[in-house]
VOBA-1610 file (N, C-alpha, C; in pm, whole numbers, padded with zeros to 5 digits, always signed):
BEGIN
Unk+00085-00119+00000Unk+00000+00000+00000Unk+00088+00124+00000Unk+00051+00218-00083Unk+00130+00342-00090Unk+00108+00423+00036Unk+00212+00477+00090Unk+00202+00556+00212Unk+00124+00683+00186Unk+00029+00713+00276Unk-00055+00832+00263Unk+00025+00957+00293Unk-00008+01064+00223Unk+00056+01190+00255Unk-00011+01253+00377Unk+00067+01318+00459Unk+00010+01386+00574Unk-00062+01511+00527Unk-00171+01543+00597Unk-00244+01664+00563Unk-00173+01784+00622Unk-00198+01900+00564Unk-00135+02022+00613Unk-00004+02050+00544Unk+00045+02170+00557Unk+00165+02214+00487Unk+00290+02148+00541Unk+00294+02120+00673Unk+00416+02069+00732Unk+00449+01929+00686Unk+00347+01851+00645Unk+00372+01713+00606Unk+00398+01694+00459Unk+00398+01800+00382Unk+00411+01788+00238Unk+00555+01811+00196Unk+00602+01726+00109Unk+00738+01739+00059Unk+00742+01844-00050Unk+00830+01937-00038Unk+00841+02043-00139Unk+00935+01998-00249Unk+00888+02008-00369Unk+00964+01959-00484Unk+00976+02071-00586Unk+01095+02093-00632Unk+01119+02191-00738Unk+01133+02114-00869Unk+01037+02128-00957Unk+01030+02044-01076Unk+01032+02128-01202Unk+01109+02085-01299Unk+01106+02145-01433Unk+01048+02042-01528Unk+00926+02068-01577Unk+00859+01969-01660Unk+00894+01982-01807Unk+00945+02094-01848Unk+00975+02115-01989Unk+01125+02125-02009Unk+01182+02044-02097Unk+01326+02051-02120Unk+01364+02177-02196Unk+01480+02231-02165Unk+01530+02344-02243Unk+01559+02299-02384Unk+01532+02387-02479Unk+01558+02353-02618Unk+01707+02368-02645Unk+01775+02260-02680Unk+01920+02267-02703Unk+01953+02354-02824Unk+02070+02414-02819Unk+02118+02494-02931Unk+02137+02403-03053Unk+02089+02447-03168Unk+02111+02372-03291Unk+02010+02265-03319Unk+01905+02253-03237Unk+01807+02147-03258Unk+01672+02204-03297Unk+01601+02131-03383Unk+01462+02164-03410Unk+01375+02102-03302Unk+01246+02132-03305Unk+01155+02080-03204Unk+01037+02009-03271Unk+01007+01887-03221Unk+00890+01811-03263Unk+00797+01801-03144Unk+00667+01820-03165Unk+00572+01820-03053Unk+00462+01716-03066Unk+00454+01647-03180Unk+00348+01549-03202Unk+00407+01414-03242Unk+00337+01307-03206Unk+00383+01174-03242Unk+00381+01154-03393Unk+00290+01221-03460Unk+00289+01214-03607Unk+00416+01274-03666Unk+00478+01370-03595Unk+00604+01428-03641Unk+00714+01321-03643Unk+00718+01238-03537Unk+00819+01132-03531Unk+00794+01031-03642Unk+00669+00994-03663Unk+00637+00897-03768Unk+00683+00950-03905Unk+00658+01078-03929Unk+00697+01138-04057Unk+00848+01136-04075Unk+00922+01166-03969Unk+01068+01163-03976Unk+01119+01021-03997Unk+01055+00923-03933Unk+01096+00784-03948Unk+01076+00737-04092Unk+00968+00780-04155Unk+00942+00744-04294Unk+01051+00801-04385Unk+01088+00925-04363Unk+01193+00987-04445Unk+01327+00918-04422Unk+01353+00880-04296Unk+01477+00807-04268Unk+01476+00673-04340Unk+01363+00602-04338Unk+01352+00473-04405Unk+01371+00486-04555Unk+01332+00600-04609Unk+01347+00624-04752Unk+01487+00672-04790Unk+01576+00680-04689Unk+01714+00718-04716Unk+01737+00866-04734Unk+01645+00949-04683Unk+01659+01093-04703Unk+01745+01161-04597Unk+01776+01091-04489Unk+01862+01146-04384Unk+01986+01059-04371Unk+02102+01121-04384Unk+02227+01047-04363Unk+02249+01021-04214Unk+02217+01121-04132Unk+02229+01108-03987Unk+02114+01185-03924Unk+02041+01116-03836Unk+01925+01178-03770Unk+01937+01155-03620Unk+01931+01264-03543Unk+01942+01256-03397Unk+01808+01298-03336Unk+01752+01209-03253Unk+01625+01237-03186Unk+01646+01225-03036Unk+01622+01335-02964Unk+01638+01334-02819Unk+01510+01383-02753Unk+01495+01352-02625Unk+01376+01393-02552Unk+01368+01322-02419Unk+01276+01365-02332Unk+01265+01304-02199Unk+01235+01155-02208Unk+01275+01077-02108Unk+01245+00934-02108Unk+01098+00908-02083Unk+01052+00791-02130Unk+00917+00747-02097Unk+00806+00801-02184Unk+00839+00861-02300Unk+00734+00917-02385Unk+00722+00841-02517Unk+00782+00723-02526Unk+00765+00630-02639Unk+00823+00680-02771Unk+00925+00764-02765Unk+00983+00812-02890Unk+01047+00699-02970Unk+01114+00606-02900Unk+01174+00491-02968Unk+01068+00399-03026Unk+00963+00370-02949Unk+00857+00281-02994Unk+00792+00332-03122Unk+00760+00459-03124Unk+00693+00517-03241Unk+00785+00517-03362Unk+00910+00556-03342Unk+01006+00562-03454Unk+01031+00423-03510Unk+01053+00325-03422Unk+01083+00189-03465Unk+00965+00126-03537Unk+00844+00146-03488Unk+00725+00089-03551Unk+00707+00143-03692Unk+00724+00274-03708Unk+00711+00334-03841Unk+00819+00281-03934Unk+00939+00261-03881Unk+01050+00211-03962Unk+01022+00067-04006Unk+00966-00013-03917Unk+00932-00151-03952Unk+00827-00157-04062Unk+00730-00066-04055Unk+00623-00066-04154Unk+00671-00022-04292Unk+00767+00070-04295Unk+00813+00125-04423Unk+00929+00044-04481Unk+01031+00020-04400Unk+01151-00047-04449Unk+01146-00199-04430Unk+01072-00244-04328Unk+01073-00386-04295Unk+01179-00414-04190Unk+01149-00498-04089Unk+01244-00522-03980Unk+01375-00585-04025Unk+01374-00652-04140Unk+01497-00717-04187Unk+01592-00620-04256Unk+01547-00497-04278Unk+01627-00402-04354Unk+01692-00293-04268Unk+01684-00308-04136Unk+01756-00213-04051Unk+01809-00285-03928Unk+01916-00228-03873Unk+01981-00282-03754Unk+01944-00196-03635Unk+01890-00259-03531Unk+01849-00188-03409Unk+01945-00227-03298Unk+02023-00129-03249Unk+02122-00154-03145Unk+02077-00085-03017Unk+02061-00162-02910Unk+02008-00107-02786Unk+02118-00053-02696Unk+02075+00004-02583Unk+02161+00087-02500Unk+02282+00014-02443Unk+02268-00115-02413Unk+02377-00183-02343Unk+02492-00225-02435Unk+02483-00197-02563Unk+02590-00234-02656Unk+02714-00147-02631Unk+02829-00210-02627Unk+02954-00138-02609Unk+03000-00081-02743Unk+03093+00015-02743Unk+03146+00065-02870Unk+03203-00047-02956Unk+03278-00141-02894Unk+03336-00252-02969Unk+03227-00341-03027Unk+03126-00376-02946Unk+03016-00458-02995Unk+02939-00389-03106Unk+02921-00257-03093Unk+02852-00181-03197Unk+02930-00184-03328Unk+03062-00168-03319Unk+03147-00172-03439Unk+03132-00306-03510Unk+03134-00415-03435Unk+03121-00549-03495Unk+02985-00567-03561Unk+02879-00518-03497Unk+02746-00531-03555Unk+02733-00448-03682Unk+02798-00333-03683Unk+02793-00249-03804Unk+02862-00320-03921Unk+02964-00398-03891Unk+03028-00478-03996Unk+02937-00592-04042Unk+02878-00660-03947Unk+02792-00774-03980Unk+02667-00732-04057Unk+02621-00609-04036Unk+02502-00558-04105Unk+02537-00438-04191Unk+02649-00447-04255Unk+02702-00336-04335Unk+02600-00289-04439Unk+02586-00157-04452Unk+02503-00088-04549Unk+02354-00083-04512Unk+02314-00149-04404Unk+02174-00140-04362Unk+02148-00009-04287Unk+02021+00030-04278Unk+01983+00140-04190Unk+02017+00101-04047Unk+02062+00197-03968Unk+02104+00168-03831Unk+02032+00262-03735Unk+01975+00204-03628Unk+01914+00282-03521Unk+01988+00251-03391Unk+02049+00353-03331Unk+02117+00339-03202Unk+02024+00393-03095Unk+01964+00304-03017Unk+01865+00344-02917Unk+01930+00368-02782Unk+01884+00474-02713Unk+01941+00511-02583Unk+02093+00520-02593Unk+02140+00604-02682Unk+02283+00611-02712Unk+02360+00699-02613Unk+02299+00731-02498Unk+02367+00816-02400Unk+02502+00757-02360Unk+02502+00627-02327Unk+02624+00563-02280Unk+02730+00559-02389Unk+02688+00531-02511Unk+02781+00527-02622Unk+02844+00664-02645Unk+02764+00768-02632Unk+02811+00904-02657Unk+02900+00956-02545Unk+02901+00888-02430Unk+02981+00933-02318Unk+03120+00869-02315Unk+03143+00767-02396Unk+03272+00699-02398Unk+03357+00750-02515Unk+03487+00770-02494Unk+03574+00819-02602Unk+03565+00734-02727Unk+03569+00601-02711Unk+03562+00513-02828Unk+03426+00525-02896Unk+03322+00542-02817Unk+03189+00557-02874Unk+03173+00687-02949Unk+03230+00793-02895Unk+03223+00923-02964Unk+03296+00919-03097Unk+03411+00853-03099Unk+03485+00843-03225Unk+03406+00762-03329Unk+03341+00658-03281Unk+03261+00575-03372Unk+03142+00654-03427Unk+03078+00733-03341Unk+02965+00814-03387Unk+03010+00918-03489Unk+03129+00977-03468Unk+03181+01073-03566Unk+03205+01006-03701Unk+03258+00884-03697Unk+03282+00813-03823Unk+03150+00780-03892Unk+03051+00738-03815Unk+02920+00707-03873Unk+02851+00829-03929Unk+02882+00946-03870Unk+02816+01068-03912Unk+02883+01140-04028Unk+02980+01078-04091Unk+03046+01142-04205Unk+02945+01174-04316Unk+02969+01284-04382Unk+02875+01330-04485Unk+02885+01251-04615Unk+02996+01183-04637Unk+03015+01109-04761Unk+02921+00988-04768Unk+02894+00942-04889Unk+02811+00823-04905Unk+02876+00703-04838Unk+03006+00681-04865Unk+03078+00568-04807Unk+03160+00617-04688Unk+03128+00567-04571Unk+03191+00611-04447Unk+03297+00509-04404Unk+03412+00560-04370Unk+03522+00473-04326Unk+03517+00455-04176Unk+03501+00330-04133Unk+03502+00295-03991Unk+03628+00216-03962Unk+03690+00242-03848Unk+03813+00171-03815Unk+03819+00139-03666Unk+03888+00030-03633Unk+03909-00010-03494Unk+04047-00075-03487Unk+04146+00004-03450Unk+04285-00040-03453Unk+04328-00095-03317Unk+04294-00219-03289Unk+04338-00284-03166Unk+04377-00429-03196Unk+04436-00496-03099Unk+04474-00636-03115Unk+04353-00726-03138Unk+04235-00681-03092Unk+04114-00762-03109Unk+04078-00780-03256Unk+04131-00693-03342Unk+04096-00699-03484Unk+04208-00761-03568Unk+04296-00834-03504Unk+04405-00900-03578Unk+04387-01051-03571Unk+04434-01118-03673Unk+04427-01264-03675Unk+04300-01316-03740Unk+04298-01448-03759Unk+04186-01511-03827Unk+04057-01509-03746Unk+04068-01497-03614Unk+03951-01502-03528Unk+03889-01363-03503Unk+03941-01261-03568Unk+03888-01125-03549Unk+03742-01119-03591Unk+03654-01061-03509Unk+03511-01055-03543Unk+03478-00957-03654Unk+03572-00870-03688Unk+03550-00772-03794Unk+03686-00722-03841Unk+03693-00669-03963Unk+03820-00611-04008Unk+03852-00484-03931Unk+03977-00448-03926Unk+04017-00327-03854Unk+03972-00201-03926Unk+03928-00215-04049Unk+03880-00101-04127Unk+03782-00151-04233Unk+03672-00080-04249Unk+03579-00111-04358Unk+03497+00012-04392Unk+03430+00006-04506Unk+03345+00116-04552Unk+03199+00070-04550Unk+03111+00162-04515Unk+02968+00133-04514Unk+02892+00257-04560Unk+02776+00235-04621Unk+02690+00347-04657Unk+02564+00349-04570Unk+02573+00287-04451Unk+02460+00287-04358Unk+02421+00428-04320Unk+02292+00453-04320Unk+02238+00578-04268Unk+02197+00552-04124Unk+02218+00650-04037Unk+02212+00626-03894Unk+02114+00719-03824Unk+02036+00661-03733Unk+01950+00739-03643Unk+01997+00715-03500Unk+02019+00823-03427Unk+02059+00815-03286Unk+01940+00863-03202Unk+01892+00776-03111Unk+01783+00812-03021Unk+01839+00814-02880Unk+01819+00924-02810Unk+01881+00940-02679Unk+01794+01025-02588Unk+01807+01003-02457Unk+01736+01086-02360Unk+01812+01214-02328Unk+01941+01214-02360Unk+02024+01330-02326Unk+02129+01349-02434Unk+02126+01463-02497Unk+02224+01494-02600Unk+02289+01626-02563Unk+02421+01631-02566Unk+02492+01746-02512Unk+02482+01872-02598Unk+02453+01857-02725Unk+02431+01970-02815Unk+02530+02084-02798Unk+02656+02052-02830Unk+02761+02153-02838Unk+02792+02221-02706Unk+02755+02162-02595Unk+02784+02225-02467Unk+02930+02200-02430Unk+03019+02256-02511Unk+03161+02244-02484Unk+03221+02112-02524Unk+03149+02032-02601Unk+03199+01900-02639Unk+03221+01898-02790Unk+03347+01896-02832Unk+03379+01905-02975Unk+03337+01778-03047Unk+03337+01663-02978Unk+03297+01539-03042Unk+03147+01540-03073Unk+03066+01586-02976Unk+02923+01596-02998Unk+02893+01697-03108Unk+02964+01808-03108Unk+02943+01909-03211Unk+02973+01853-03349Unk+03077+01770-03359Unk+03114+01713-03488Unk+03004+01621-03540Unk+02939+01547-03451Unk+02828+01462-03493Unk+02708+01546-03532Unk+02677+01644-03449Unk+02559+01728-03473Unk+02568+01803-03605Unk+02686+01852-03637Unk+02703+01931-03760Unk+02673+01849-03886Unk+02681+01718-03874Unk+02663+01633-03991Unk+02520+01580-04006Unk+02434+01608-03908Unk+02302+01546-03911Unk+02188+01640-03886Unk+02066+01582-03891Unk+01944+01652-03857Unk+01914+01621-03711Unk+01906+01723-03625Unk+01889+01702-03482Unk+01757+01762-03434Unk+01681+01682-03358Unk+01551+01727-03311Unk+01528+01689-03165Unk+01462+01779-03094Unk+01414+01753-02960Unk+01265+01718-02970Unk+01226+01601-02915Unk+01085+01565-02909Unk+01029+01611-02775Unk+00938+01707-02778Unk+00888+01772-02658Unk+00736+01783-02665Unk+00663+01670-02653Unk+00516+01675-02665Unk+00451+01732-02539Unk+00348+01815-02554Unk+00274+01861-02436Unk+00199+01745-02371Unk+00155+01765-02249Unk+00088+01659-02173Unk-00033+01605-02246Unk-00111+01692-02309Unk-00231+01647-02379Unk-00197+01555-02495Unk-00087+01582-02564Unk-00045+01497-02676Unk-00007+01357-02625Unk+00066+01351-02512Unk+00102+01222-02454Unk-00023+01145-02412Unk-00116+01216-02349Unk-00240+01153-02302Unk-00323+01100-02419Unk-00334+01178-02523Unk-00411+01135-02641Unk-00345+01014-02707Unk-00214+01017-02721Unk-00140+00905-02779Unk-00162+00778-02698Unk-00163+00791-02566Unk-00177+00675-02479Unk-00309+00602-02500Unk-00414+00675-02537Unk-00545+00611-02557Unk-00542+00508-02669Unk-00445+00517-02758Unk-00438+00424-02870Unk-00388+00286-02833Unk-00322+00273-02715Unk-00269+00142-02678Unk-00301+00100-02534Unk-00344+00196-02447Unk-00371+00160-02308Unk-00506+00089-02298Unk-00530+00017-02186Unk-00643-00076-02180Unk-00738-00053-02063Unk-00701+00028-01966Unk-00786+00046-01848Unk-00852+00184-01851Unk-00981+00187-01881Unk-01053+00314-01895Unk-01061+00389-01762Unk-01077+00317-01651Unk-01088+00382-01520Unk-00961+00459-01487Unk-00846+00395-01505Unk-00719+00463-01479Unk-00701+00580-01574Unk-00732+00557-01701Unk-00714+00661-01802Unk-00797+00785-01769Unk-00923+00766-01729Unk-01010+00879-01697Unk-00963+00952-01571Unk-00907+00876-01475Unk-00857+00939-01353Unk-00736+01027-01384Unk-00648+00980-01473Unk-00535+01063-01516Unk-00587+01188-01586Unk-00690+01172-01668Unk-00746+01286-01741Unk-00796+01393-01646Unk-00862+01352-01537Unk-00915+01450-01442Unk-00804+01528-01372Unk-00688+01466-01358Unk-00577+01532-01289Unk-00472+01588-01385Unk-00494+01573-01513Unk-00392+01607-01612Unk-00337+01750-01599Unk-00424+01851-01577Unk-00369+01988-01569Unk-00277+02010-01451Unk-00279+01920-01354Unk-00207+01946-01229Unk-00087+01854-01207Unk-00065+01759-01297Unk+00042+01662-01277Unk+00179+01723-01306Unk+00279+01684-01227Unk+00415+01735-01248Unk+00469+01691-01383Unk+00446+01565-01419Unk+00493+01516-01547Unk+00399+01406-01594Unk+00387+01393-01725Unk+00300+01291-01783Unk+00384+01210-01882Unk+00406+01084-01850Unk+00478+00995-01939Unk+00394+00869-01960Unk+00427+00793-02062Unk+00357+00668-02088Unk+00377+00569-01973Unk+00493+00578-01908Unk+00522+00485-01799Unk+00432+00507-01679Unk+00379+00628-01662Unk+00288+00653-01551Unk+00166+00563-01560Unk+00110+00546-01678Unk-00008+00462-01697Unk+00025+00315-01667Unk+00142+00271-01711Unk+00186+00134-01681Unk+00194+00112-01530Unk+00255+00206-01458Unk+00275+00190-01315Unk+00142+00189-01240Unk+00050+00276-01282Unk-00081+00278-01219Unk-00155+00146-01240Unk-00142+00089-01359Unk-00206-00040-01387Unk-00148-00150-01299Unk-00016-00152-01284Unk+00048-00253-01201Unk+00002-00240-01056Unk-00008-00118-01007Unk-00051-00096-00870Unk-00196-00138-00850Unk-00280-00108-00947Unk-00421-00144-00936Unk-00437-00296-00930Unk-00366-00368-01017Unk-00377-00514-01019Unk-00312-00578-00897Unk-00219-00504-00833Unk-00156-00554-00710Unk-00239-00521-00586Unk-00347-00443-00604Unk-00431-00407-00491Unk-00380-00288-00412Unk-00286-00213-00469Unk-00233-00094-00403Unk-00323+00027-00429Unk-00299+00133-00353Unk-00378+00256-00369Unk-00321+00339-00484Unk-00359+00306-00605Unk-00303+00371-00723Unk-00350+00516-00735Unk-00469+00547-00683Unk-00517+00685-00689Unk-00432+00776-00603Unk-00393+00728-00485Unk-00305+00808-00399Unk-00170+00829-00465Unk-00119+00724-00530Unk+00009+00736-00601Unk-00002+00843-00710Unk-00114+00847-00779Unk-00135+00948-00882Unk-00136+01087-00821Unk-00200+01103-00706Unk-00206+01232-00641Unk-00068+01281-00597Unk+00023+01188-00574Unk+00158+01228-00536Unk+00233+01293-00652Unk+00177+01284-00773Unk+00236+01351-00889Unk+00176+01490-00911Unk+00081+01530-00824Unk+00020+01662-00837Unk+00118+01767-00787Unk+00112+01884-00845Unk+00206+01990-00811Unk+00198+02031-00665Unk+00313+02048-00606Unk+00323+02107-00474Unk+00335+02258-00492Unk+00310+02330-00386Unk+00310+02476-00395Unk+00447+02533-00431Unk+00553+02458-00409Unk+00687+02507-00441Unk+00730+02469-00582Unk+00647+02394-00656Unk+00683+02359-00792Unk+00672+02480-00883Unk+00760+02485-00982Unk+00761+02599-01074Unk+00629+02609-01150Unk+00574+02496-01192Unk+00449+02499-01267Unk+00336+02559-01184Unk+00333+02527-01055Unk+00231+02584-00968Unk+00244+02736-00964Unk+00367+02785-00956Unk+00388+02930-00950Unk+00349+02997-01081Unk+00372+02929-01193Unk+00328+02984-01322Unk+00176+02991-01326Unk+00110+02888-01275Unk-00036+02889-01269Unk-00087+03008-01188Unk-00022+03035-01075Unk-00062+03149-00992Unk-00043+03280-01066Unk+00066+03292-01138Unk+00090+03414-01216Unk-00015+03433-01325Unk-00053+03323-01391Unk-00153+03331-01497Unk-00290+03371-01442Unk-00317+03335-01317Unk-00446+03366-01255Unk-00448+03505-01193Unk-00330+03565-01176Unk-00320+03696-01111Unk-00360+03807-01209Unk-00474+03867-01186Unk-00528+03968-01277Unk-00464+04106-01257Unk-00376+04120-01158Unk-00308+04249-01141Unk-00206+04273-01252Unk-00166+04165-01320Unk-00077+04180-01435Unk-00161+04204-01560Unk-00117+04298-01643Unk-00194+04334-01763Unk-00165+04242-01881Unk-00053+04170-01876Unk-00015+04086-01989Unk+00077+03974-01942Unk+00094+03874-02030Unk+00189+03766-01998Unk+00332+03815-02001Unk+00355+03925-02073Unk+00490+03984-02073Unk+00526+04031-01932Unk+00430+04095-01864Unk+00453+04140-01727Unk+00470+04019-01634Unk+00391+03915-01658Unk+00402+03794-01577Unk+00540+03730-01597Unk+00586+03729-01722Unk+00717+03673-01752Unk+00828+03753-01684Unk+00811+03885-01678Unk+00909+03970-01610Unk+00915+03937-01462Unk+00798+03916-01401Unk+00791+03880-01260Unk+00853+03742-01238Unk+00825+03649-01327Unk+00882+03513-01321Unk+01034+03520-01321Unk+01089+03604-01408Unk+01234+03620-01418Unk+01290+03689-01295Unk+01219+03791-01247Unk+01265+03865-01130Unk+01268+03778-01005Unk+01181+03680-00999Unk+01176+03588-00884Unk+01281+03478-00893Unk+01363+03482-00998Unk+01470+03385-01012Unk+01425+03246-01053Unk+01309+03239-01119Unk+01254+03108-01159Unk+01298+03066-01299Unk+01359+03157-01372Unk+01401+03125-01508Unk+01381+03244-01600Unk+01408+03222-01728Unk+01394+03329-01827Unk+01249+03346-01869Unk+01223+03451-01946Unk+01088+03471-01999Unk+01048+03358-02094Unk+01143+03310-02173Unk+01111+03202-02265Unk+01072+03076-02188Unk+01135+03055-02072Unk+01096+02941-01988Unk+00955+02959-01935Unk+00922+03081-01894Unk+00784+03110-01849Unk+00683+03078-01958Unk+00712+03120-02082Unk+00617+03098-02191Unk+00603+02949-02223Unk+00709+02871-02206Unk+00698+02727-02228Unk+00605+02663-02126Unk+00622+02704-02000Unk+00533+02653-01896Unk+00388+02696-01922Unk+00369+02822-01958Unk+00234+02873-01982Unk+00167+02800-02098Unk+00245+02772-02202Unk+00191+02700-02317Unk+00152+02557-02277Unk+00234+02496-02194Unk+00204+02360-02150Unk+00076+02356-02069Unk+00056+02453-01980Unk-00066+02460-01901Unk-00187+02477-01993Unk-00173+02562-02094Unk-00283+02581-02188Unk-00318+02454-02262Unk-00216+02378-02302Unk-00240+02252-02372Unk-00311+02152-02280Unk-00273+02149-02155Unk-00335+02055-02061Unk-00483+02089-02039Unk-00514+02216-02025Unk-00652+02255-01997Unk-00743+02236-02118Unk-00685+02221-02236Unk-00768+02194-02354Unk-00842+02062-02342Unk-00792+01973-02257Unk-00857+01844-02240Unk-01001+01862-02194Unk-01026+01965-02115Unk-01161+01988-02063Unk-01258+02031-02174Unk-01205+02075-02287Unk-01289+02120-02397Unk-01316+02008-02497Unk-01256+01893-02478Unk-01267+01783-02573Unk-01352+01670-02517Unk-01416+01591-02605Unk-01487+01473-02557Unk-01390+01373-02496Unk-01439+01290-02405Unk-01352+01193-02338Unk-01300+01093-02439Unk-01170+01062-02429Unk-01111+00962-02515Unk-01144+00822-02463Unk-01158+00728-02553Unk-01182+00589-02518Unk-01057+00508-02546Unk-01011+00432-02447Unk-00891+00352-02467Unk-00920+00240-02567Unk-00819+00209-02648Unk-00838+00112-02755Unk-00748-00011-02740Unk-00663-00012-02639Unk-00568-00122-02624Unk-00627-00239-02546Unk-00553-00346-02539Unk-00589-00463-02461Unk-00474-00499-02368Unk-00507-00558-02255Unk-00406-00595-02156Unk-00307-00693-02217Unk-00177-00663-02212Unk-00077-00754-02271Unk-00084-00893-02209Unk-00067-00995-02291Unk-00068-01133-02244Unk+00074-01179-02214Unk+00085-01288-02138Unk+00216-01344-02105Unk+00285-01395-02231Unk+00410-01355-02251Unk+00484-01392-02371Unk+00583-01505-02340Unk+00608-01594-02438Unk+00707-01701-02416Unk+00847-01644-02403Unk+00936-01718-02341Unk+01075-01677-02322Unk+01145-01666-02457Unk+01186-01545-02497Unk+01251-01529-02629Unk+01388-01595-02635Unk+01447-01631-02520Unk+01579-01693-02517Unk+01571-01845-02520Unk+01451-01899-02519Unk+01437-02044-02515Unk+01495-02108-02642Unk+01585-02202-02624Unk+01645-02272-02737Unk+01767-02204-02794Unk+01804-02087-02739Unk+01921-02015-02791Unk+02042-02044-02704Unk+02158-02053-02769Unk+02283-02072-02696Unk+02345-01935-02666Unk+02396-01920-02547Unk+02456-01793-02504Unk+02607-01810-02491Unk+02681-01723-02559Unk+02827-01725-02550Unk+02869-01642-02429Unk+02909-01711-02322Unk+02941-01641-02198Unk+03071-01562-02207Unk+03156-01595-02302Unk+03286-01527-02313Unk+03279-01400-02395Unk+03167-01380-02468Unk+03160-01269-02562Unk+03168-01135-02492Unk+03095-01117-02380Unk+03096-00988-02312Unk+03234-00954-02258Unk+03309-01056-02210Unk+03444-01031-02161Unk+03535-00984-02273Unk+03522-01044-02390Unk+03604-01003-02504Unk+03575-00859-02542Unk+03448-00819-02538Unk+03412-00682-02573Unk+03472-00584-02474Unk+03465-00618-02343Unk+03521-00528-02243Unk+03671-00508-02264Unk+03742-00616-02296Unk+03885-00604-02319Unk+03914-00517-02440Unk+03837-00536-02547Unk+03860-00457-02668Unk+03830-00310-02645Unk+03723-00281-02569Unk+03692-00142-02538Unk+03803-00080-02454Unk+03856-00158-02362Unk+03964-00106-02278Unk+04088-00074-02357Unk+04119-00157-02457Unk+04235-00130-02542Unk+04217-00001-02619Unk+04096+00019-02671Unk+04072+00138-02754Unk+04074+00265-02672Unk+04019+00260-02550Unk+04017+00378-02468Unk+04154+00412-02412
//
C-alpha cells in the first residue's frame, strides 16, 4: 500500500520540478507523435544520412520511430542496437550488417565513452561511403570478429534521452554538424491522447485525465505503473495524487501568475517570473503553453482507450545458446581502444 501523505503544509514534501526541457542549441523541435512517424518514414526512404532524436524518457519516442520504420523499411532491412551495446560490440554489428539502416537506441552511454564518440563521428560522415576503423589487437588474426577497417553506406538514427548539443563537447558538435537534430517535446495532452491508442484500463485513463492539468509530469510509464498498482491491490489513486504539483513547484507558481489579474499581460508575468529567479521569460512561456495545452482536455470529448491488456509472452531466449565469453572479449577490446 502506498504511504498516505500527511495533511497540512508541514507534512508535504516540497519539490522543485522542471517539466519542460530546455531547447538545445542547434536542434529543431517536434511536438506530435505524427512528427516522429513522418521523420521515421523519411529516414527509411534514405533521405537522412544522420538523424538525432532526443527527448525526456518514458514518452515512447523509440517505440513510435521503430514501428514506423518496420512498416516502411521492414524489420529485416535495418539494424536496431540497444543501450547496453559497447562501442566494440557496436562496431562489430555495423560490420555484420554493413550498409543497412542503423538505429542506435538510448545512445547516451555510447556518446559518453571516447571510443563511442569516435565511432559516432565516423558514422556521421557526410560522404556516401563512411570509413570505420578499430585499430586494436582484437581486430588482428583469423579469429577477429570484424576487419580493422571497412566502408559502409549505412544511414544512422541516434535516439537518446540526453544529447549534449555543443555544450563544450567538440565530439558531440562534430556529430551534430553532420546530421538533422531534433528535440521531441510533446505537451501533456499529446502524450495523453497518444496513450489512448494502446492503453487498456478506462478507469485509470479517466482518472489521469481528471488530474492532467495538475500533474508534475506525464509519461507513458505513468499509466503502466498505475495499472500494475491497481492489479496488485495498491492505492493507485493516492500514487497518482503524489504527482500533483506542490506549492513550491515551478508549474504551480506559473499557474498562480496566470491567474493573477493584477498583471496586464503575460509579458509582465514573464518579467515577474524572471525577477523571482525562476528562469527566463522564454521558460515562463513554455510553462504557460504547457498549461494551456493541458486545460484543452476539458474542452474535448472523453477519449476511449483502444488497447488490450498484454498477455504473457514465451521466453525469447528459449532454445538459444549464449556465449558467456563474448561480453568479456568486448570489455577487453573497449579497454584497449580507450
